[in-house]
PLY file of the C-alpha trace (Angstrom):
ply
format ascii 1.0
element vertex 314
property float x
property float y
property float z
element edge 313
property int vertex1
property int vertex2
end_header
-17.78 -29.47 46.50
-14.91 -27.38 47.83
-12.27 -25.90 45.55
-9.74 -28.12 47.32
-11.51 -31.26 46.10
-12.18 -29.83 42.65
-8.58 -28.86 41.99
-7.15 -32.36 41.30
-9.90 -33.01 38.73
-9.27 -29.69 37.01
-5.50 -30.14 37.02
-5.70 -33.63 35.53
-8.01 -32.41 32.77
-5.83 -29.38 32.02
-2.70 -31.50 31.90
-4.23 -33.77 29.26
-5.67 -30.85 27.29
-2.44 -28.84 27.26
-0.41 -31.84 26.13
-2.84 -32.28 23.24
-2.44 -28.69 21.96
1.16 -27.99 22.95
2.83 -28.70 19.60
0.13 -27.75 17.10
-0.35 -24.43 15.30
-2.61 -21.88 16.98
-5.65 -22.41 14.75
-5.57 -26.15 15.43
-5.26 -25.49 19.16
-8.26 -23.16 19.06
-10.30 -25.73 17.15
-9.50 -28.39 19.76
-10.35 -26.03 22.62
-13.67 -25.05 21.07
-14.53 -28.70 20.51
-13.83 -29.42 24.18
-15.83 -26.42 25.36
-18.84 -27.49 23.30
-18.59 -31.03 24.67
-18.39 -29.82 28.29
-21.25 -27.35 27.77
-23.38 -30.22 26.44
-22.49 -32.31 29.50
-23.42 -29.40 31.76
-26.88 -29.20 30.21
-27.41 -32.90 30.84
-26.02 -32.86 34.40
-28.54 -33.27 37.21
-26.23 -33.44 40.22
-24.87 -30.21 41.69
-21.35 -31.64 42.03
-21.27 -32.49 38.33
-22.50 -29.03 37.40
-19.83 -27.42 39.54
-17.10 -29.50 37.91
-18.28 -28.71 34.37
-18.56 -24.98 35.11
-15.01 -24.96 36.47
-13.71 -26.83 33.42
-15.48 -24.42 31.04
-13.89 -21.47 32.86
-10.43 -23.01 32.41
-11.05 -23.75 28.73
-12.16 -20.15 28.20
-8.87 -18.93 29.69
-6.95 -21.11 27.23
-9.12 -19.98 24.31
-8.41 -16.36 25.19
-4.68 -17.07 25.45
-4.43 -18.84 22.09
-6.68 -16.25 20.43
-4.29 -13.51 21.57
-1.31 -15.50 20.31
-2.97 -15.98 16.91
-4.03 -12.34 16.69
-0.58 -11.03 17.59
1.02 -13.37 15.06
-1.23 -12.09 12.26
-0.80 -8.50 13.37
2.97 -8.78 13.13
3.04 -10.31 9.65
3.90 -8.53 6.44
3.59 -11.72 4.34
0.98 -14.40 4.98
1.14 -18.16 4.46
-1.42 -20.98 4.50
-1.35 -21.38 8.30
-1.93 -17.64 8.71
-4.96 -17.91 6.43
-6.43 -20.66 8.60
-5.92 -18.60 11.73
-7.50 -15.55 10.12
-10.57 -17.56 9.14
-11.05 -18.55 12.78
-10.54 -15.24 14.60
-11.24 -12.37 12.17
-14.49 -11.20 10.62
-15.10 -12.60 7.18
-14.00 -9.49 5.27
-10.67 -9.29 7.12
-10.18 -13.04 6.78
-10.72 -12.93 3.01
-8.09 -10.21 2.76
-5.58 -12.48 4.49
-6.55 -15.37 2.19
-6.00 -13.06 -0.77
-2.55 -11.96 0.40
-1.64 -15.57 1.19
-2.45 -16.41 -2.47
-5.08 -18.97 -1.46
-7.36 -17.76 -4.27
-4.74 -17.54 -6.99
-2.25 -20.35 -6.29
-3.53 -23.90 -6.80
-0.81 -25.48 -4.67
-1.54 -23.17 -1.74
-5.27 -23.70 -2.10
-4.83 -27.47 -1.90
-2.63 -27.10 1.20
-5.20 -24.76 2.73
-8.06 -27.19 2.15
-6.03 -30.14 3.47
-5.16 -28.36 6.72
-8.67 -26.93 6.95
-10.11 -30.44 7.16
-8.09 -30.93 10.34
-9.82 -27.93 11.94
-13.34 -29.04 11.11
-15.73 -30.27 13.77
-19.21 -31.78 13.65
-21.86 -29.44 15.03
-25.60 -30.07 14.70
-24.79 -32.82 12.18
-22.90 -30.39 9.93
-19.19 -30.17 9.14
-18.11 -26.70 10.24
-15.10 -24.63 11.23
-15.54 -22.83 14.57
-15.03 -19.05 14.56
-14.11 -16.78 17.45
-14.59 -13.27 16.09
-16.89 -11.85 18.76
-15.77 -11.24 22.34
-18.56 -10.98 24.91
-18.73 -8.48 27.78
-17.50 -11.12 30.23
-14.31 -11.50 28.18
-15.19 -14.90 26.76
-15.73 -15.60 23.06
-19.00 -16.39 21.37
-18.61 -19.41 19.10
-20.00 -19.14 15.58
-19.58 -21.51 12.66
-18.88 -21.53 8.94
-19.98 -24.61 7.04
-17.37 -26.46 5.00
-19.56 -26.13 1.90
-19.59 -22.33 2.26
-15.79 -22.18 2.35
-15.42 -24.53 -0.60
-17.94 -22.49 -2.60
-16.03 -19.28 -1.84
-12.75 -20.85 -2.98
-14.38 -22.10 -6.16
-16.17 -18.86 -7.07
-13.50 -16.32 -6.11
-11.22 -15.68 -9.06
-9.18 -12.62 -8.18
-6.09 -11.87 -10.19
-3.64 -12.44 -7.38
-1.89 -9.09 -7.87
-2.61 -5.39 -7.50
-4.79 -3.73 -10.11
-2.39 -1.03 -11.30
-3.71 1.22 -14.08
-1.38 2.21 -16.88
-2.80 5.72 -16.75
-2.99 7.43 -13.34
-5.39 10.27 -12.65
-3.31 13.41 -12.26
-3.29 15.52 -9.12
-5.55 18.54 -9.58
-7.76 17.03 -12.28
-10.64 17.32 -9.82
-10.66 20.54 -7.80
-13.60 19.76 -5.51
-13.57 16.14 -4.38
-16.25 16.77 -1.77
-18.87 17.93 -4.26
-17.95 15.35 -6.90
-17.92 12.61 -4.27
-21.31 13.63 -2.89
-22.90 13.57 -6.33
-21.21 10.32 -7.36
-22.25 8.55 -4.15
-25.89 9.49 -4.68
-25.68 8.39 -8.31
-24.17 4.97 -7.55
-26.47 4.38 -4.56
-29.45 4.92 -6.87
-28.49 1.68 -8.61
-26.80 -0.16 -5.71
-27.77 0.91 -2.20
-24.84 -1.01 -0.75
-22.22 1.39 -2.18
-20.48 3.28 0.66
-18.21 6.28 1.19
-15.37 3.82 1.76
-16.01 2.36 -1.70
-15.58 5.85 -3.16
-12.34 6.29 -1.23
-11.09 3.01 -2.69
-12.14 4.19 -6.17
-10.12 7.38 -5.65
-7.10 5.41 -4.42
-7.36 3.09 -7.42
-7.52 5.90 -9.97
-4.77 8.02 -8.40
-2.62 5.26 -6.81
-2.32 7.57 -3.77
-2.43 6.18 -0.18
-2.60 2.54 -1.34
-1.70 1.43 2.18
-5.24 2.40 3.25
-6.78 -0.43 1.25
-5.95 -3.93 -0.02
-5.82 -5.59 -3.45
-8.90 -7.60 -2.51
-10.91 -4.48 -1.64
-9.78 -2.78 -4.86
-10.95 -5.76 -6.92
-14.26 -6.06 -5.05
-15.11 -2.36 -5.43
-14.07 -2.33 -9.10
-16.23 -5.37 -9.80
-19.17 -3.83 -7.93
-19.03 -0.45 -9.67
-18.57 -2.04 -13.09
-21.52 -4.29 -12.26
-23.79 -1.25 -11.95
-23.13 -0.25 -15.56
-23.23 -3.82 -16.83
-26.70 -4.45 -15.41
-28.45 -1.06 -15.73
-29.20 -0.02 -19.30
-28.57 3.66 -19.95
-26.63 4.16 -16.73
-23.47 4.86 -18.75
-25.10 7.80 -20.53
-26.52 9.13 -17.27
-23.04 8.90 -15.77
-21.70 11.01 -18.64
-24.42 13.58 -17.93
-23.33 13.67 -14.28
-19.76 14.41 -15.36
-20.93 17.05 -17.82
-23.00 18.74 -15.09
-19.92 18.69 -12.84
-17.54 20.39 -15.30
-16.90 23.25 -12.87
-15.16 20.79 -10.54
-13.06 19.11 -13.26
-9.99 20.90 -14.60
-9.17 18.34 -17.31
-12.00 16.25 -18.76
-9.50 14.53 -21.08
-7.40 13.37 -18.13
-10.49 12.05 -16.35
-11.68 10.27 -19.52
-8.36 8.44 -19.88
-8.39 7.29 -16.28
-12.04 6.18 -16.23
-11.89 4.36 -19.57
-9.20 2.09 -18.15
-11.10 1.50 -14.90
-14.34 0.47 -16.59
-14.45 -2.96 -18.22
-15.80 -4.10 -21.57
-19.59 -4.06 -21.77
-20.14 -1.11 -19.43
-20.48 1.34 -22.32
-17.80 3.55 -20.83
-14.92 3.02 -23.23
-12.60 5.84 -24.20
-14.53 6.50 -27.43
-17.91 6.52 -25.66
-16.72 8.90 -22.96
-15.22 11.16 -25.60
-18.47 11.13 -27.60
-20.73 12.10 -24.72
-18.37 14.51 -22.97
-17.11 16.53 -25.94
-18.93 19.63 -27.09
-21.26 18.76 -29.92
-24.58 17.16 -30.84
-24.08 13.96 -28.80
-23.31 15.91 -25.63
-26.31 18.19 -26.11
-28.66 15.33 -27.00
-27.53 13.28 -24.01
-28.03 16.16 -21.58
-31.48 16.96 -22.97
-32.50 13.33 -22.54
-31.19 12.65 -19.03
-30.45 15.99 -17.32
-33.62 16.20 -15.22
-33.33 12.60 -14.05
-29.65 12.94 -13.11
-30.26 16.21 -11.28
-33.05 14.53 -9.31
-30.93 11.47 -8.45
-27.88 13.50 -7.42
-29.85 16.39 -5.85
-28.07 18.96 -8.00
0 1
1 2
2 3
3 4
4 5
5 6
6 7
7 8
8 9
9 10
10 11
11 12
12 13
13 14
14 15
15 16
16 17
17 18
18 19
19 20
20 21
21 22
22 23
23 24
24 25
25 26
26 27
27 28
28 29
29 30
30 31
31 32
32 33
33 34
34 35
35 36
36 37
37 38
38 39
39 40
40 41
41 42
42 43
43 44
44 45
45 46
46 47
47 48
48 49
49 50
50 51
51 52
52 53
53 54
54 55
55 56
56 57
57 58
58 59
59 60
60 61
61 62
62 63
63 64
64 65
65 66
66 67
67 68
68 69
69 70
70 71
71 72
72 73
73 74
74 75
75 76
76 77
77 78
78 79
79 80
80 81
81 82
82 83
83 84
84 85
85 86
86 87
87 88
88 89
89 90
90 91
91 92
92 93
93 94
94 95
95 96
96 97
97 98
98 99
99 100
100 101
101 102
102 103
103 104
104 105
105 106
106 107
107 108
108 109
109 110
110 111
111 112
112 113
113 114
114 115
115 116
116 117
117 118
118 119
119 120
120 121
121 122
122 123
123 124
124 125
125 126
126 127
127 128
128 129
129 130
130 131
131 132
132 133
133 134
134 135
135 136
136 137
137 138
138 139
139 140
140 141
141 142
142 143
143 144
144 145
145 146
146 147
147 148
148 149
149 150
150 151
151 152
152 153
153 154
154 155
155 156
156 157
157 158
158 159
159 160
160 161
161 162
162 163
163 164
164 165
165 166
166 167
167 168
168 169
169 170
170 171
171 172
172 173
173 174
174 175
175 176
176 177
177 178
178 179
179 180
180 181
181 182
182 183
183 184
184 185
185 186
186 187
187 188
188 189
189 190
190 191
191 192
192 193
193 194
194 195
195 196
196 197
197 198
198 199
199 200
200 201
201 202
202 203
203 204
204 205
205 206
206 207
207 208
208 209
209 210
210 211
211 212
212 213
213 214
214 215
215 216
216 217
217 218
218 219
219 220
220 221
221 222
222 223
223 224
224 225
225 226
226 227
227 228
228 229
229 230
230 231
231 232
232 233
233 234
234 235
235 236
236 237
237 238
238 239
239 240
240 241
241 242
242 243
243 244
244 245
245 246
246 247
247 248
248 249
249 250
250 251
251 252
252 253
253 254
254 255
255 256
256 257
257 258
258 259
259 260
260 261
261 262
262 263
263 264
264 265
265 266
266 267
267 268
268 269
269 270
270 271
271 272
272 273
273 274
274 275
275 276
276 277
277 278
278 279
279 280
280 281
281 282
282 283
283 284
284 285
285 286
286 287
287 288
288 289
289 290
290 291
291 292
292 293
293 294
294 295
295 296
296 297
297 298
298 299
299 300
300 301
301 302
302 303
303 304
304 305
305 306
306 307
307 308
308 309
309 310
310 311
311 312
312 313
């Protein structure tokens, strides 16, 4: 079929589609467009006549153009925000990777404000579609080489579980005691040893996690991270000491073996004791006991020195 004959069909379809998404927020428009694309793609698979196939392919191409347009609008809107609301959170969930999306949800107070969470869930229901007999929200966070978006899905149950299980404080973790500048005189060597130590217990710990730890303790360059990342890293690092017996004493040995890179052990003790939570065995008194000159320090080093040196490649 010639383009001349196809054009009226395409124009009629586009007119109806555009009128349907003209006055809705971007995330809702994207959900509608994805739903249409999936429907047309299903029709294309079932089509047996060449004319039908040609029509469906042309319609899919037009829908992809609209998806790209509304994706850009949603992305630019999020990129220009300094404060996020419920609608922003919905858009983020559809176009950003899950880590970035959760950061937006955090800043929009979806996790910490019951009223906002209810509004979020109510509007979220309007974005849901049925795919393979499951209730899902379509996601467009991967652009293919041809410029079109790959469609992925998050099940409604997964989102509801995340909302139920995520209990972040809703504000920045701001320590009362801030690690002083110059307390550590060789961050490279300390960081290298600490990364090896933490990875021994949790292979998923990364250099970025250490950077976030540094930012949290010093409160320097906070713009390089987010409250959500700070909470996640703090929970993860505390989890190592909560679940690995003796790891607290080995950590104290690591610090003792790194004295040459620490100008004030007292300053470091104060900062770390606030960072670590109850049950980790790294309270102010414990740190003082195992890092002060005396029997406890000597006994601890004799017991764990070889193991810590092996783990940290000292």
